[in-house]
Structures are given as C-alpha cells and as structure tokens.
N, C-alpha and C positions, 0 to 999 in steps of 0.2 A: 488507939493508934494501930494501924495495920503495918505489918513487916513485909519486906520484899527480899528477894534473893540478893540484893546488894545492901540493905539496911535491916539488920535483924539483931536480937539481943546478943550481948556479948556471951552469955552462957552457951549459945549455939556455935561458937566460932571453931571449936574442934570436932565438931561432927563432920562425917563425910558429907560431900555435896548432896548426895542422893537423900541421906538422912535428914540433913539440914532443910532441904527443900520441903521435905514431907513434914518436919516439925513446923516450919513456917505456915504451911497449910493448915495444919491442926491448930496451931495456936491462934491463928486469925479467925477460924471458925469459932473456937472457944470464947475469943473477945466478943465475936457477934452474938454469942449466947449470954453475954454479960459476965463471963468469969472474970476474976480478979487478974491482972496482968501476971503477976508471979505465980499464980497458981496455973494460969494457962500455959505458961512457958514450961513448967515442970511437968504437966500432964502431956503436953505435945512432945517434949524430948523423950520421955519414957515411952510413949506409944510409937513414936517414929522409929526408935531403936528396935522395938519388938518387931515392927512390920518388916524393917530391912534385914532381920536375921532369921526370918521364917524359914522352915525347912523347905518351901517350895522354891527357894533361891539357891540352895545348897547344890553343888555340883554333884553329879553321879560319877562313879568309878567302876569299872570292870576289872576285877582283881582275881588273881589265882587264889583259890581257897581249897585247901588240901589237895586232892586230886581232882577238883572241879573248878568251877569258875562263879564268882559272885558279884552281885550288883550291890554297891554300898553308896550311901551318900557320905559326902565329904565329913570326915571327923567322927563318923558313926563307929560305934564299938562291934555292932552286929551287921550282919549282911541283910539287905532287904530281900533278896531271893538268891538261891543257889542253883546252878545248872551243871549238867553233865559235860557240856561244850561250851567253849568261848563263843561260837556261833549263835547257839541258843541265848546266851546271855546278852550278846549284842542286839539280837532281834527284840528281845524284851526291853532292853535299855533304850533302844530307839523309839519303841511305843511309849515309854515312860517320859521321854523328853519332848516327844512330838507336840508341837504348838506352845512350847514353853520356851523361854530365853534362859536355857540352863545348859551348862557345860557338860560335856561327857569326856571323861579322860579314859582311855583305853591302855591297860598295861600289859606288858609281856609276862611270860611264865616266871621270869626272874624278879618281877616287880618294878622294873624300870618302865618308863612312860613310852608307849609305842606311838600313841596319836592322841590329839586333842581335837574334839570338834564341837560345834555349837548346833543346836537343833534348828534355830532360825537364821 
C-alpha cells in the first residue's frame, strides 16, 4: 500500500506538514524495497525528522558579542564567526545564506531585533 498526503499512517498525524510529506515519501520508497509496513513507517519518521532539523535549515543571527559582532546559528551556544564590526558580520552572513532558503535575523547592540530578512 502506498500513502499519500491525505491518506497516511496514524503515527504521522502529529508531524509537521513538511516532515510528514518527507516521511510519506521515504516510507513509500521503503515499501517499494519490500520493507515490512511497520518498519518502513518507523524508519521513515525517524529519517524525515532528522532531515527537517538539519543545521542547513537553522536561521542565522547577527548578534552583539562582547565589543564585537558574531554570526550564530539559531539555538547555538557558540558563535560561527566573530567580527570587529556589524558591517563585516553582515557581509559574511549574506554570503552564508546566499542561495539558501534561510532566515537571517539582525539584532541591535541591546539584543533586540532590528530586521529579519530571507536570502531568497
């Protein structure tokens, strides 16, 4: 049995739409490879969740860092890179997000959000 975006296993109902669609695609491919249905569902959900939480999709932030400016990924504890000026950090961040569908959030010196932009 193949699943669709409107007809999928009950265990996929609480996934985000993007994750669920990827899980359906993976599960159908596993079924085509003769995996048992329950195993295909389990593997597909696990793989789809990993794919949708990859670092490639995490937003970048330009934040004050001591007396300098840093580029950080969302929820990161360490900076990706640190620069002497906000402008240098912005130039590098724009290069990092170029050709990616990644959000860039620019903060003010006090940490509040100045601007949110998207690469594409």
